[in-house]
Every structure is written in C-alpha cells, then in structure tokens.
N, C-alpha and C positions, 0 to 999 in steps of 0.2 A: 463468674464469679471472683474473677481476678482482681475487678474493680472495687476494691473495699478497704484497701489499704490507710485509706484518708479518714476512715471513720475512727472516732476515740470512744470506742465503748468497753466498758469495763469488763463487759462478757468474751469481748475479741479472743482472749487466750483459752477460754472454755471451748468456743465454736470452730476455733481455726482447725483441729482434726476434723471434723465432720466436713469444712468447706475442703479440705486436702483429699478425703477421700470421695467426694462428689467431683473434684475435679480430676481426678485420677480414673474415673469412672467406676471406681468400688461401691457401687450404690448399695450393697447389703452392709457392709461396714460400717457406712454412714448413718443407715437406719439404727443398727445396734449401739452406736455410739451415742446418736441423738436418745436412745432409749434411756442409756445410762443417764446422761446430763440431766433428762426431764425427770427422774427419779428424785435427784437432789435438789434441781430448781423447778420447780412446777409450773411457776410462772414465766420460764424465758421462753416468749412467743416465737423468738428466730429459730431454737433448736427445731420446734415441732413444724415449724415452714421447711426446713432443711429435711427434715424427716418426709414430709410430703413429697418433695423434690426428689428422695430417693425412692420412693412408693411409686409415684409417677413415671420414674424412667424404669422400674422394674414389672409396668403392666397394671399396677394396681391403681388405676384411674380415680375409683371411686372413693377408696380410703383417701387418698390423696387430695382429694377435692373437699371431703369432709372435714380432715385437717386443717386446711387452709381457710375453710370458713368460719371454723372455731376460734380462728386468729383474726380475721376480718372484721367477725362481728365486735370485736374488742376496739376494732379503731385504734391499730397502732400509732406511734409518731417516732418510733425508734428507728433510724435507718436501715439498720442490717435488715430486721423485719420487712420494711417495705421495699427494700432490693430483692430479698430473697422470694417474696409473694410476686414480683414482677416477672421474675424469671419464672416463676412456677406457671404463672396465668399465660405468660407466652408461650410456653412449651404446652399447655393445654388449648391453644389457639382459643383463648378467651380473653383478648385484649381489652374488652369494654368492662370487665371486672377490674383492670388496672385504674380507671378513672374514677371508679366510684370509692377505691382506697387513698387516692390523692386528695379527691374531694374532703374528705373526712378527715383527712391529713392537714390540709390547708385550713379546714374551718378552726381546729385545735389549734395550730401554730400560724395565724393568719399573717405573720409578717417574715415568714420564712421564703427567701429568694428560691434555694434548693427544690422545695415543696411545689413551690408554684410553677417553675421550672419543669420539675416532672410530669407535673398537672398538665401544662400546656403538650408537651411530647406525647403522654396518655392519649389526649383528644386527638392529635396528628393521626396516631396508630389506626385509629378508628374512623377519621375522616369526618369527624364533627368540628366542620369549619366556623360555624358561629360561636361556640363555646372556644374555640382556639383563639377568637378574635376579643371575647372578653376575658380570657384569661390572661392573653398577652398585653392588654391596657391594665389588669389588675397588676401585673407583674412590674409595669412601667412605673406605675404609681407609686409601687412599694422602693422598687430600685429604678430610678429615672435613667437608663442606658439605651441609646440607639437601637440596638439588635432588638430589645423588646417590642419598641415602638412599633418596628417595621416586621415583626412578626404578627402583630395584629392587623397591620394594613395587608400583608400578603395573604392572611386569613380572608380579608374581605374580598381580595380578587380570586381565591378560591371558590368562597360562595358563589361571586359572579360565573367563573368558568361551569361549576357544576349545577347552574341553576336551570331548571327545565324552560323558564319563561325567559328568553332572552331579552325580551322588555326590561324586565325587572333587572337584569342584568347591567343594561345599560343606562337604568335612569335610576338606580338607587345604590348598589353596591361597588360601583366601579367610580361612579363621581364623589362619593364617601371617601373612597379610597384616595383620590386624586386631590381631596380638599385635605384631608390627614398630610398628606406628602407636601402640598403647597405651604402648609403652616410652618413646617421645618423647614422649606426653604425660606419662606422670609424672616425668619428667626435665624437663619444661615447656622442650622443644626447639621444640614448633612455633612456627613465625616467622611462615609466609605463608597465606594465604587458600587457595591451592592445593592446603596441605597438610590442611586442615579438609575442602576439598570432597572430597577423595580418601577420606577417612575416612569422611565421610558414605555416598561411593557404596558404598565395601565394607560399612557396616552394612546400607545398604539393600540389598544386593543378597544378603545373609546373611537378610533378614527382620527384622532387629533394628529394629525402627521406634521401639519405646520408648527404646532406646539412642540412635537417630539423633538423636532428638525431645531427649534431655536435653543431646546435643552442640551443637545449633544454639540451644537455648534458653539454654545454658551460656556460659560466659566466651570459648569457642572459637568461639561463633557471633559474637562481636562482629567476628571478623576479616573475615564477609562482606559485603564494603563495595562492590564493583566493580558489582555489578548493583543497580538500584533495586527494593527489597522483597524482596532475594533470601532471606532468613530467613523472612518472612513467607509466600512463597510455599512453600519447603520444609516449613515446619508446617503449612499448610494441605494439601499432598500427604499427609503422614504422617497427618495426622488423618482423611483421606478413606480410607487403606488401616487404619487402627486401627478405622474404623466410628465413631470418637469425634464423634460428630453436634453434640453440644451446643458442645463445642470451635471444630469447623468452622464452627458458624453465628454464633457469637460474634464469632471472628475475620474471618469475612467481613464481619460488622456494622461493625468498626471500622475495616475498609480501606476501605469504602463511604463511610463518615462523611468519611475523609480525601480520598477522589477517587472521589465518585458517577459518573464517566464511565469508570472501569475495570472493562472487560464482563469480564474473567476472573472477578472474584470472584461475579458476579451468578450464573452456573450454580451454584457451591457452596454460595449462601445458599439457594436455590430447592430444590437436593437435600436441603439438610441438615433444611430445613421438612419435607419430605414424609416422610424417614425418620422424623423424630421424631414426626411424627402417626402414623405405621404402627407403632411400638412399642408401645403409647405411651409417652410421655417427659412427666414433669411435674418443675417446678423445686423444689428443697428449701425446705422453709418458711421456713430462716434463712439467712443468709449468701450469696455470690454464687453463681451458678447454676453456674459452672463455671472453672474456672483463667483462662478469657479473659475471662470477664464475663458480662453479661446474655445471655439466650437467648431469639430469638422462636421459638416453638414453635406458634403458631396462625396461619390465614390471617389473620384480622384484624389480627394484629402486624405481619405482611409487609406487606399491603396499606398499612397506615399509614404503616410505614416508608418505602414507595416514594412514598407520596404526599407526604411530609415533603421527601424528595431533590426532587419535583418542584416543591413551593411553594416551596422554596428559589433553584431554579434559577427560578422566574418572577420572584421578587422582585430579582434580580440585573440590575443596568445592563447588564452585559457579555455577550457573545455565550453564549446559552444552550448547555449540554451533552445532547447526545444520548441518552447512558446510561440515564439515571432514565424517560424516554419509552419507549425501546424495552422496557427492565425490565419496564414494566406490561403491555405486549403480550405479551411473552414468559410474563408469569405468567398470563395470561388463556388463552394456548395450553396451558400446565401444567395448569391447573385445569379446563379443556375435557376435557384427556384422562382425567381422573381423575373426571369426570362431576360436576363441582362444580356445584350449581344454575347457573341463567344469571343470576338476579334477584341473585345475592351477588357475581357479578363486578365488578371494580373498574371499572367502564364499557362501554360499548356499542362495539365494535372500531371501527365505521364511523366515529363522531366523533372517537375518539381517533387513528385514522389520518388524518382529515381536520385534526386540531390540528396532528400531528406535520408534516404536509406545509406547514400553514399557517405552521410555524416555521422547516423547515429544507428545504423545496420547491426553493430556489436554489441547494442544495449537490447537485454531483453523485452523493453516497453517498445521497441519498435514495429512488433506485429501488433499491438494492442493500438497503437497511433496511428498506422497506416490502415488498419481493418477496417475501420470507420469510413474511412473516404474511398475505400475501392469504387464504389458506385460511380464516383466521378471518371473512371476508365470506360470507354466505350467497347463490347464484347470483342470486336475485333483488335483490340491492344492490349487482350490478357497474355497472350505468349509472348509477345513484343516487349512488355513490361518483364517478364519474368526470366526472358533470355537477357535483357539489359543488367538486371538486379544480379544474374548469375555471373556475367562479366566480370562485377564488383567483390566476386568472392574469392580471395586466394585459395587453390587448392592445390597441395604440392606433393603429399605423401601417397603414394601408389599403391593399394594392398594386393592380395594376390588373386583377388577375385574380380581385379580389373576395375574398380571403383578407386577416384582419388579423394584424398582426405583432408581436411584441415590440420593444420600444424601447431595450430594454438588455439586456446577457448574463445580468442575474439573472432578467430575465422568460422570456429564452428557456430558461434551464436549466429554470424551472418547467413553461412549455408541453411541453418535450422529455419533464420525468419523466411528465407527463399521457399522453404518447403512448405511453411505454414502459409505465406501467401498463395502459392499454388493451390494447396486445398482450399484455401478460403474462395477462390477465384472459380472452383469448381472444376480446375485441370485435373485433379484426381479421379474426381466422378465419371469425367468423360472417357477415362480409359477402358478397355473392353478387360476380361477378365486375365488372360495371359499379360497385360499392360500392369493390370493391378497387383499380380503376383510379382513380376520384375520389380514394380515400385517396393512391394514388402520387402524383397531380397536387398535391395539398397539401404532402405531405413535402417533394415537390422545390421547390416554391415556398418554403417555410421554410429549407430548407437554402441556396438561393441567396442567400436575403434575408440569411441569418445570416453569410453569409462576409464583408459589410461588416466586421462585430465583429472580424474579423482580418485585416484587411487590411493591418496594419504588424506582423503576427506572423512570426518566423523561419522560414525554411522547414523547421527541425526541429520546429517545434510544430504542433501539431494545432488545426483550426480548432473554434470554438464550435458549430458547427451540423452536425459531422460524421456526429453518431449520426442526424440525420435522413435523411442520405445510406445509412447502412447498412440504417436501417430500411426504407428504400422498396427498396432492394435485397432484403430478405428477404421483401416482399411481393410482387416479381416473381418469387421462386423459388417461392414458395406458388401463385402463377397456373401457372407451368411445371409444378410437379408435379400439378397438379389438373386442368388442362386438356389438358397435353402441348404446348400452344403454344410453339414454339420462339422466336417473337417476343420472349417475356417474358425468356428467357435473354439474349438477345441484347441488349435493354435494358438488363437489369441490370448485364451485363457493361460496358457502356458508360457508365453512369451510376458504377459503382465506377472506371474508368477517369478519369472527369471528377473524382471525388472525390479520387482519387490525385493527379490534377496540381496541385488546390490543396492537399493534405495529404501531402507525399510521405512522412511517418514514421509515417503511421496503419496499423498493423500489423494491424487488423483488416480494412479495405480490402484487404491486401496476401493474408492469408490465403484471404479468401472468393473473391478472383480467382483464387488457387492452385487451390482447391477445384472452382471451377466449369468452369476451364480444362481441368483433370484430368479431368471428367466428361465433358467434351466430344472428350476424345481428345487434347486440345492442349498437349503435354508442352515445347515449345518456349519460350515466353513464362513457363512456371511457374520454371525454373532461376533468371532473372534475380530473380525475385518472391522466391523462396526466399532469395537470396544478399543481397538488400536487407533481409532482416528481420534478419540480423546474430546468428544463433541466437547464445547464447554456452552452453558447457560441457554441462551437463546437459539443455540444450533439445536438444541433436543426439539424445538418447535420449526424450526425451518428446514431441516436435513432427517428429522427423525421417523418421517412418512417411508423412507427408502428401505426402513427396518420392519417398522409395524404393518406395512401394507401385506408384505408376505409371510408374516410371521407365523400366524393361525391355519392361513390357508394352504401352505405347504406341509401341515401335519405336525408341526415341532411344538407340542402344547407347551411343554415346560420352558423352552426357550422364549415362545411367543409370550408366557405370562411373566417371565423375565424382563422382556423386552418393554410390555405395556409399563410394567411397575418402576421401569428405569426413567420412562419418560412420565410418568405420572409424579414420579417425586420432585421433576423439576418444577412441573405447574403447579403442585401444591404448596411448595415453597416459595412461590413467587409472592403469594400473597404477603407473605410474613417480610421477605426480605425488602419487597417494595416500600414499605412501612419504614423498615430501617434507612432505605437511602433517602426517603423523604425528610424523617427527622436529622440526617447527617447535612443535608440541604438547608435546614433550616439554621442550623447550629452555624455553618460555615457561611451564610448568606448564600449562597447560589440559588437564588428565588426563582429564574429564569428556568431552572432543570426541573422545578417540582412539576409543572404541567406535563413535562416532559416523561416524569414516571410515574405521573397519573396514567398518562396515556398508554405506555408501555403496558401497566398492570392492566388497563383495559383490553388492550389488543390481545395480551396472552389468554384473558378468561375468556374472550370471545373467538379463540382461535379453533378452526376446524379440525386440526389436528388432536386438539385436547377432547374435543367433541366426539372424536372418533375412537381415540386409546380408552376414554373413560368406558365408552360404551362396548368395545370390544372386550376391555378386561372384565366385565361386569358378566357379559356373553361367556367368555371362555370358563369364569368361575362355576358358572351354571352349568354347562356341558360337561367339566371335567369332576366336580362334586356332588351336583344334585342328582340322584338316580331315581326317586319318586317324589310326589308332590309332597309329603312330609319333609323331605331332607330341601326340596325346592322350597318351601316355606322357610325353613330355616336359614338356608342362604340368602332368599331376599330380605328376609328381617336382619341378617347380618350387614346386607349392603344399605339398608335404610332405604331401601326402592322403593319407589312409591308407581302405583300406575294412575294416580289420579294427577300428579305432577309431570310437566314434561321441563326438564332444567336445563334444556338446549335452546341458546338464544339466536332461533332460526333468522331471525331478521337481521341481528347484526355480526353474522357469523363472516369473521374472517379467515381468508386463504393466503397464509402465512410461508406457505412453502417455497423454497428457493429452487425453482425450475430451470436454473441457470448454473447449478453447481457444478455441473460437468465441463473441463474444458471443452470447448467445441470449435472447430473450424470449417465449418460445413457454411456453403454459399447462402445466401439470405433465405433462397426459395426452398432450402431444404429445411431449414429452422424452425424453433416453434413461434407461432404466429399469437396474437390476441385471441383468435378465434378458437384454438385448440386451449387457452387457458379457459377459456368460459365455460367450452364444454365439458374439460376435467372437471372444473368446480360443480356445474351443473349433474354431473355423473356420482361425485363425491358424496353431494348433497343429499341425492337421492337415495344412494345406497346407507348412508347415515339415518334417513329417516326410515327405510324399511328396517334397519338393525335396531334402531331404537323405541318402534311401533312394536316390533318382535319382544323385545325385552320388557316392555309395558303391560304387554298382551300376558306374558308369563307370570309377571307381579299379580295382575289381575285374576290369573288363574288360581293363586294361592290365596286371595282375599276371598274368592268367591265359594259359595257352599258350606259357609259356617254355620251360617243360623239354619235351624231345622225347618223340616218342611211345612207350608203353612199354605193352607188352602185360599185363606182370607188375604186378598191383596193388601188391604189396609196394615193388616198385622205385618205382613212382608215387607212392606214400604218402612214401617215402624224401625223393624229390625235391619235395614239398609240393603236387605235383597233388591229389591226392586231398582235401589241407585246404581249398585254394583254391575245388575245385568244392563241398565243403560248403559254405564260406562262400557261394558264389554262390546256393547252392539256400535257405540261409536268410535271406540279404537278398531274393531274389524273393519268397520264402513271407511276409516281413514285408511288402514292397510290396504284394502283392496283398491281404492282410488291411487295410493301411492304406486300399486303394483301396476295399474293401468298407465299411468303416466312412464312410469320405468319402461315397459315394455316398448314404449314409442321413442325414448331416447337410445333403448339400445338398437332397434331398428337403424339408427344411423350409422351405425358400423364406425364410428369415428376412429381414424386411424394416427397416432401420436409418434411422433420423430422418437427413435429408441432410446436418445437421451433428453427426450422430454419425461414427462408425467407417467407414471406407471397406469395403465388403465385399471379400471375398478374391477372388482367381482361381480360387479351388478350383471354385466352379460352371460357370464359363465352362471350364475346361479338361475339366471331365469331360462337359460339355453337347457339345463339338467333339470329344471323344473323343482327346484329346491325350495322356491319362495311359494311358488302355488302349492306345493305340498305341506309346508309349515302354516299355510293360511287356512288352509281346508282342514287340518288339525285343530289347529285356534279356534276355528268356526264351530267344529264340534260341540266344544265348551258351551256354546248357549244353546246347543240342541238339549243338552245332557241338564242343563238349569230347567228347562221348561220340562223334560222329562221329570225332575225330581219333584216339580210344583204337580204335575198332573197324576203321577203313581205310575205302577205296571198296570194294572186291571183297565185302565181306559185310554189308552195311548198307542192303539195298533199301529194306527198310520206313522205317527211319530217314530215309533220302535224300526218300523221299514225302514223310515228316512236315515236313521243312525245306523241301521245296519249296511245301509247303501253305502255311506261314507266309510263305513270300516273297510268294504271290499274296495272302494277307491283308493284308500289310502294305501292297501298293500299293493295294489296295481302300480300304483304311483312309486312306491320305494323298490318295487322290484325294477321297473324300467330305468330308475336312478343307479340301481345296480348293474343292470346292463350297461349303461354309458362308463363306468368306471371298470368295466373288463376289457382289458389292454395291456401290453407290456411296457411299462415305464421304460425300461433300458433294455434294448436290444442290439444283437450285432449283426449287421448283414454285409457280407462282401469284407468283410473284415473292418467294417465301420460301425461305429459306434454312435446310436440313433436314440434320441429322448423324446419320450411323450409325456411331458410332465401336467399336461391338463388331467391325465388320469387320475393323479395325486391329488389335484384340486377338487376334482369332482369325488373324490372318495372322503375328502374332508367334509365337502357339503352333505354326501350321505350319511356321515357321522352326525353332523347337526341335526340333519332333519329326523333321524331315527331318534336322536334326543328328545325333541319336540313332540313328535307321536307319540313316545314312552310315558312322558309327563300327561299327557293328553288321557292316555290309556289307563294311567296309574289314579288320575281324578274322576276317570269314568268308572273304576273299580268303587273308588271311595263313594262315590253315588249309589252305584246299585247295590253294593252290600246291603242297607239298610233297608232299600227298595224291597229287595227279595227276600229279606228276613221277615219283613212286613208281611208280604204277601203270601209267605209258606205258614205264617201264624194264622192267616185268614183263612186258608184253605184247611190247616187241621181241624178249625172250627167247623168249617162245612165238611170235614172227612172226607176231603177230595185230595190224597194224597198223590194220588196217580197222575194228576195234569200233568200237560207237560210244561216244560220250562219257557219261559217270557223268551219272544224273539227276540231282545235284545242282548239277553243274557248268552244264548245261542251263538248270537254274531260277537258277542265278546271273545267268546272261547276261542271261536274260529280267528278272530282277529289276533290272540296272543299265540296260536300255534303257526299261523302263519309268519308274525313277526320273528318267532324262534327258528324258523327254516330260513328266513331271509338271512337274518344275522349268522347262521350256521354257514349258508353259502359265502357270506360277505368274508368269515373268517377264513374259511378254506381259499377263497381268491388270494387273499393278501397273505398267508403262507406259501400258494403256488409263487406269489411274486417274488416274495423273499427269498426261494429256493431259487428261482431263475435267475437272480440279480446277486447272490451269492455266488452262483456255477459260471456267471462271466467272467473269463480270463482276460482282464484288460492288459497283462503283460504280453501277451499273444498277438497284439496288434500293432500292425506295422504304420509305423506314419513315413509316408514317402515326403522327401525332400528337407528332412530335418537331421539335425546332426543328433549325436548320442545325447548331449547335454540338453539339447530341447526338448528332445523326445523324453527325458526324464523328468522336467518341468510339465509337460505336458499330461504325461501319465497320472504324476501326482494330482492334478488338475480333476482328471478323471475318476481317481479312487477315491477325491473329497466327494465328488458327485455321487458315486456309488454308495460310500459310507453313508452320505445323507441321507439317499433313497430308504435304506434299509433302517435306518432311526425312522424315518418318518413313518415307514410301513409297520415297526414294532408300535410306536406309539398310538397310531390309528388303531392298529390290531389289539392291543391291552384295552382301549378304551372300550371298543365294540365288545371284547370280551365281557367287559363290566358291566356293559346294556344289557347283553344276552342272559346275565346272573339275576337281573333287576326283572326279567320277565317272569321269572319263576316265583315270584312274590305276587304278579298280578292275579289272583285269585278271588272268586267272590265266594 
C-alpha cells in the first residue's frame, strides 16, 4: 500500500483516507469511506477495488471477488486501480488473474515500460516461463536495456530447468539462450557481473566446461567481483569436472599460499594428489607443470607443503590459524584409508591432537574440530589422550566439595573440551552406576562454579558453563535408559530447568526439556518451550516434528490444533513468499539464485512433515467437531476433502527433518546411523499412508448413500453409486494391504537413540488394535451399501454378517478400553512412576470410538428409510406383529453397548483424575539433592502432573460429547 507516492493521480487526495484505514488495519472504516466516495464518484474504479480489499480482509471473499471482477472487465489502465487489484488478487491467492489484468493494460498502452515490467513479474509469480521470455523481449524492444534482455534469456534457462524432456532442454532451450548471450558478447554489450554469471550458468548446464573456463579466465571473468575468490572457485569446480587434476592441484596450492586457513581448498588439494598418484602423472621435463603453475604429485611434496604452512604459523606473533594443523590430521586420515605405511605418516595422531589442543583448547570450536579425527586414536590410547589433555588444563581454585575449578573462562573452556572429548570417546558410558553419579556431581559442581563468570551477562546471553549442565543431563538420561530408574529423569529435568533459569535463551536446554517432557507424556509444558525457541522460517519444517509428533497423541487436542496451524501457516505462505524472492532475484540480477528458490519451494511442497501435519490437522478437526454423519459431511465439505484425489506426492516425498538438532557427544557406535534414518522414514511414510487412507475413507462415507435405492444396476451406475462403491472397495483394499505391510514393519521393533528420531504411533496403534478396529468399522459401510440395494426383506444372510461385525466392534472397543486401564502417575516407595502409554492408548480409543460412531450414524441413516419402507409393506399385509429385522435389533444392541463402554471409559478417566490430584508430590523425598535442586525437580513434577490432568480433562470432555451423540442414533 505504501508504494503509491510516485503516482500522479488527480483522485489520489480522495483515495488517501481509504489507503490510511487499510494500512492501519481499520477495514470497516475503509469500506465506509469507499462507499461515501463511490456515491459521489461512481466511476472511481480504484475506490471500488479498495472497498473489495476491505471486504476480503473482513472475511467477505465472495463480495470482494464480485467487486474486483466488475473493475477487471473494464480493463483499467490507471496505476492506482492496477496496483490495488494486484494486492487484492495476491491476498486471494489468485496470482493468475494479475496476468490477465496487465495483458489487457499492455494492449491498451503498448509502449508503457512500467506495465510491460509488471506483466513480466506477474508471469514470474505463476511460473509462465515461455510468456516471461516473450514479455522480456517485448520490453527490450520498447526500452533496449540489458537487464530486460537477460530477463528473457533467464526465462529460457528456466524453461530448460522445468522441461520434462531433458533432450528438449539440451537441444533447444539452452542452445538458444547461449546464442542470445553470445550475440551480446560479440557486440560487446555485456555490462554487469550478473550477465557473466548467467552465461556461465548456461555453459555449465550444457556441459561446455572448456568454454566456461575460457569465459572465467578471459576478460568477462574480470567482472566477477562481488564474491571473494569467485573466479578461482569457479575455475576449481571446472577443473574437477574436467578431471584436470594438475591444474586443480596447482590452483589449490596458490590459493592456500594466500590463505592457509581457507578449508574449502584443502579437500581439492588432497583429492587431486591421489588422482595424480593413481593415473600416474609425471611433470614435463621442461617448462611449467601446467597453466596454473607447479604441481605437487607425491605425498612427500604435499606433506612438506602442509608442514611449511604450520612452520609459518608457529613463527607468527599473532594468533595461529587452525587450518594447517587440521589439514595435517585430514591428510593422515586419507593416507590411512589408502593403506599408507604408518611409519611414513606425517606424525603420531595422538601427539598432533594434543598439540592442537595446546594451541586451540580455549576455543569452543576445538571439540568439533577434534571430534572428527578421534577415530585416528587406537582404543588403548583413549585414556592416555585424556590424561595428557588434562595436564594442559590449569585448575587452581579448590571448592568445598574437593573439586578444583578453573580460574578464568579460558581454563574453563579447556576443561569443558576435555570433558566433551571424554564423552565422545565413550569413557563416560563405560562407567558403572556409582561412577556416573560421581561424574554428575562433578559436572554440576563445575556448572555452578562457572556461573560466576557470567554474573554480569545479559539475559539473552548464554552462560560459559552451560555445557556442563547439558552434559550432566545426558549422563542422567544414560542412567535412566540403562537402569529404568525414573528418579534419574526427574533429576535431569530439574537440572535442565535450573539451567534454563540462569540461561533463558539456551536452545539446547529447551530442546532436551521438550523431548523429555514428551517422552513422559506431558505436552502442556512443551508448547511454551517450543514457542520460546522462536523457530524461524524453514525450521518449522526441520524441527516442527518434535512438537507435532506428540501433540494429538498425548490428548492435548486444543494445543495440537494450534501446533498444526502454526506449521501449516508457514507451508501455505511458502508459495507466495517464494514467488516474491524470484521476482526480487530478477530485479537485482541474482539469476543463479532463481533455480535455488524454485528448488526450495519444491522441497517444502514435497515435505513429509507438511503432508503429515495437513493430514493430522484434518483428522483432528473431524474428531473434535464432527459428531454424526451429517456434521461429518459439513466438515468434509468445508475442508474441500475428496476421497477420489490423493494430493500427497508419494513418489517425491522428502524427509526434511533435522535429526541432529540435539547437541550430542556420544561415541560413533551410539549415534544415529543411516539405517536408523531409512527405518524412521519407512515408519513415518507407512503411518502417513494409514492416516491418509482413513481420512479419504471418512470422506467417502459422506459421499456414499446420497442416491436413492435402485434395484437396477444401470440406473445405479448412472447416479454414481456404482462408482462410489468401487472407490470404497479400492480404498478399503489399499488400507488392508497397508496394514499388513505396517504389521511387518512394526515386528522389526527398531530402537532409535533417545536423541534420534521419535518413534511413530504405528506400533502402538497396531498393538492396541486401533487401526484394525477402524478398518473393520469402515468395512461395514460397504456391507451397508449392499443392504441398501437388497432391502431388509431379502437379506437375512447379509444382516447376520452385519450383526456379527456389530458385535466384533463392541468386543474390540472393550479390549482397547482394557488396555487403557492403569495408573498414569503413581507413587511407589516414595518414588514417582509414570506410564504415559496409557494416555496414548486412551487417545487411540477416542479416535476409534469416533470412527465407529460415524459408521453407526451412517448405518442409522441407511436403516431408517429401509425400516420405514418395510413397515409400510407390513401394514398393507396387516402383519403388524412381525419381529423386527435382525439388523435393526443388532443395531440397537450396538448403540446400547457403545453407551455402556463410553460410560465405563468416562468413569475410568474420572478415577485417574482423582488419583493424580491426590498425589502429594511435595511429600516426595529427593535423596542427594540440595533444597534448590529439589525445588526445580518438584516444579518439573508439578508440570507433568498438571499436564496429565489437562489431557485427561480434554479426553474426558470429548468422550462425554461422543456419548451424547449415541442418544441421537435411533432408527
């Protein structure tokens, strides 16, 4: 709205108050002001569009669209109306209408640079690359400026990238783009760096690496100045692709001589060495080794080069650079992989790593640098290595508990690095229980001592000693998982809560607290923790699973709905935002970024997490809002949910989860493996398939049975009933096959590291029988359709079969309820014990009850007219005393049994609520903890207790609502 000041419109003064109201969010006043203006000036189109914007923002989309179309058909050419319509159509998520708007404007004002430019950008929003190419050239003909010409060239490149036929891209689009740029090169019209970048991109995509190299090394390459070493990096990449290893080696050498700390060139330097050794390659007898200079083609030369870089660093007065020291370790790692003799290696890894620690141990990056190369140490060197590092840590200050502490932050960082390396080598894990408890005591003492160094820190700053606290929490988790002693996890929670009180911005504390609370079945404290992480943009996709995985399964339906909305808002805005990024890239000539933006959009549209959240959100809405088939129909219609269409891109689903978001110092054998990732993705995809099929089957339930009963199958097919029946059969068949595959996956019992991916709900759902019961209930709808066609008087066998399913559903629901009976929270021998799986089972029970009730409601809907028709027949025959049809009696038994089961479930929940409320956590004695520690631990226990009560209340309320529904299920 703000970008209108340049428009010299005589009506601008009249429109200004409406703009101001819209800018300030006062949409009702904007509508009123527009109405006043339109009474006086009926032909003021912009006022009408601004009114439409106000209507759109107050939820009156249909009225807004009608008003907008009234102006659009007039094909306005005033800038105010066009800009306002553009804003309106973007808010309506209808960018394709903007293109029509400017197509009309360009026809009326064919020489307008501004309108042609807007038309190009409108095409860019909808990805019409061919039309973008044409619009770019039309613009260049009107105003011959280089940027417009290269907009057209880039649009050709985008046609090549998006082409389904790669041959077409390589033989038509890219060669044409190349010729267009070559024309400008010959005419010496290349002006900007962006134009050279685009030429390079075209040659690279055509595989013309030699030509691309000539461009980079020639006069055009001199224009590449915006990024440091841009030409060199492009040359390096091309040398690698062309396998010109001598040039690659020589160029890497030159660049490392300039900056020995630039790590990106060391891998190319070492790779080229080994390729030259394998060929084998020898330098020419006379002249330069290659166009880039001398080549190091032996290990001796490379070792000498690295050692010289290290000597140069040792002789400097200023702070040493880490690159050369790490390069030596990397070289040892690579030589060992190739079976190079140990005696010829450039040093003993243990001594070199100790030397590295001596020089850089006070830097936080020291742990991440050395962790990569710990595998170079033999197992019998681990303790020796840690002992030698400990000797380099100055500890002087002795505390009351006998521990010696660092005297400054640099010493603290060195000590912390030693502790982290000890854990990474598995020395913490090899301790017995008492050893681990002593370790925890030491880590906590160091943590609390280190707080004094951050006493003047801002609230947003982390404490120097935070990692001690986090590591102690990890050891508590080790003890919990190894011994099953829940006291350990409570004390770990208390310690993390204490850490968060001193360092409120520590994301790792929040993430670990979030994980532990979810594992204990407490979702309530998690919502605020996740919110305080202040996840930005793509993080909603990469770490959002930590929240949404547990939201619904722990019975916090309101919070679950909020969490799903939070994630979906990001995904839905992605489409619009990415279009804007692309437009900005065109405007500023950042052509190489455009394919990256397209790839980002595709990555998010194909996200596994997006598909999961979308599916779970719709199911959650149905479970919460839809009571009977009529309200289920309304909900399905409101969601625009179709049973025929599956909008999940199964073949291109991407797992964008960041499974390494937790800081982790575990040794390699305890860390997440590729096998874990594959199995996790397999489970997640399978659970998504089950949920998606369930959702589509529920949608088909609402679509079924609308047509009147027809004996004639031809008439039935004309009405679409046959199609609906075959769709239902197909979906049920898919669901049954998926459940069989899911059972095989669940039998594998894959165990993930605690800090790895959370296990899906798949195994639990199959174990309690939720999926099987829901499938049986949905299968019933097929029998009911057959009954509807056959009628009640000639379907005794079918009625017997349906009654059997009724009884089976009641038995399955009763068995599910029995698996929900147990204490969520209990106190044994002054120790608090949680059993969160009972809560998850309760949620499965509620979901399954909902599906059974919808099926029962659908059954009632079909049986009512059938019973009524049968009664009319009996009245004519004067057979009023005849027995009720078998299926009607069975249905009455079903509703009675469902009422009893739900009554028992509600009573069980009330009992749980009373039992949990009666637990007096304040009376718990926490041995070996100070009063301050105990207060944090008990606060964590209170949060879990409160969360359980909230979950039980929400589950209980939903069950009561479902119980009320049964009263309406009368035939």
